N, C-alpha and C positions, 0 to 999 in steps of 0.2 A: 534566514537560515539557508534555504535553497537558492536564494538569489545569487550567492557566490558561485553556485554550480551552473545556474541557468540564465545568467544575465546575457543580454543581447550583445553587449560589447564589453567583454571582460577586461579588467586591467591587465597589463602585460605580466605583472608579478603573480597573477592568479589564474593563469590559463590552464587550470586543472593539473598542476604538478603532482598533487597527492594521488591522483588516479593513475598516472602513468609512471610513477616513481619506481615500481618494482615489477616489471614485466617478467613473465616466465619464459617468453620466447620473443624473438625480434618481431614477429608478426603481431603479437599482442599489443605492442606499443602503437603500431600503425592502426590497428583496429580501434583501439581506444581513442586515438586522435580523430579518426573518421567519425566516431560516434559523438565525441565532444563537438566537432565541427557541425554535425547535423543538428545537435541540440542548440548550438549557438545561432544556427540559421533559422530556427523556429521563431515565429513571432513571440515576443516576450510573454504575452498573455497565455499563449498555448503552452509554452515551457513552464510557466507558473502553475497552470492547471495540471499538467503532467506531474510536476514535482509535488504539488500538494496532494494530489490523488495518491501517488506512490507513498508518500509519508503517512497518509491516513490509513492505507492498507497495511503498512509496516507497523503502525501503532496498534492495529487490531491483532496482528500476528504476535506482537511482543507483549500482549496482555498478561501472559503467564511468565514473562521475563525470559522467554526462549523462543527463537524463531527457527523452526525445523527446516530441513531441506524440502519437505513437502509443502510447507507454508510458503517458502521462497518461490518454489515453482508455481504455486497458485497465484502469488502476486505477479509474477512475470506473465502468466497467462491472462490475468485480468488487465494488465497494461496493454497487451496485444489484442485484446478481444475485439476492438472496433477498428483495427487496422491503423491506429494512430501512430504506433511505433513498431519497428521490426524487433526480432528476437534479441539481437545484440544490444540494441538500445534499451530494451526492457530489462535485460540482465544488469546493465550498468546502472540504470536508474534505480532498480530494486536494491542493488548493493549499497548505493549511496543512501537511499531511504532507510534501509535497515540500520546502517551505521548511525544515522541521525536519531532514529527512534530509540536505539539502545543507549546512546550517549547523552542526548539532549532531553527528550521526553518532557514530562511534567508540564510546566507552563507553556511550552512550545506547542504541545498537543492541541490546545484550544485555538491558539493563534493560527496554526496551519490549517486546521479544519475550517476555521472562519474564512480564511483566504480561499480554500476550495469552494466553500458555500457561495462566496461572492462571484466566483468565476464559472461555476458549473450550472448546467441546466437542471431542471427537476429530474429529468430522466437520468442524467449523469450521477446525481446524488443518490437516486435509488440503485443504480448500477454499483456504486461504491459500497453501499450498505449490503447489497446482495453479495458482492465480492468479499466483504469482511466476514460474512457468515461462511462462505465457501472456503476461505483461508482457514478459519477455525476448524471447519469440518475436514480439512485435508488430512488430519491425523486420525480421522474416524470418529472423533468425539469433540464437540464444542464445549469447552470447560465453562464453569460458572464465571471465571474471570474474563474469558473471551466474550461471553454473552453480555456481561456488564459493560465492557468497553464498547461493544457494538451498539448497545442501547444508548450509551452516552454519545457516541458519534452520531447516531440517528437523531438524538435530541438536539445536538449542536447544529445539525443540518436542517432542522425543522421538518423532519419526516413525521407525518402524522401517525398516530397509533395504529390506525387501520392498515396503512401501507406497511408499517413495520411488522405488524402481526402477520400479514399476508406473506411477506418475505420469510419471516421466522418459521412459518408453517411449512415452507419448502424444505427446511432443515430440521424439522421436528425430531426425526429419528436419530439425528446426530447430536442432539443436546444431551450433555452428560447427565442432567437431572432426569430426563426421560429414560436414559439407558440404566441409571441406577435404580429407578423405580421398577423397571422391567426385570432387572437382575434380582432384586429383593423379592419381587412377587413371583418369581419363577418363570419369567419370560412371557407372561400374559399380556 
């Protein structure tokens, strides 16, 4: 899926024409080309790690079949968190991952998460699960659908229950179930 965007030596017919086809200003085309060149210059394994992480984050954001501007910004921040990519690259990778999550989804979800699992360190896996919760919380409330997808992602990454519960505890107040109970009980 992402290999066509992040291959180390793209075929001439696929040098990212879909990304640069409709620039809004002449500078946009040059910017996109610089980003694509930077991604192509990455070692293939690093590019696959970035792509699979971005898709996994977009998958979490798309759990409710809508990726908000706040969730998009959270994905971009997560991709930049460890200085792996700059802002412009994070924006481009996020947009590509969102498009794929919206249009491909389903069977591809597990395949991409499995690829991320194979490439990522244990710390990176935990970072992605934490970022998935943060993306859900970007709107102020993590829905049941978002929680279910994050739980599924954590399971696919072999995150143990104790680690998942510790991460979830950091987002306890943003869980929609907790917010609903508080609202029903009068805020107690």
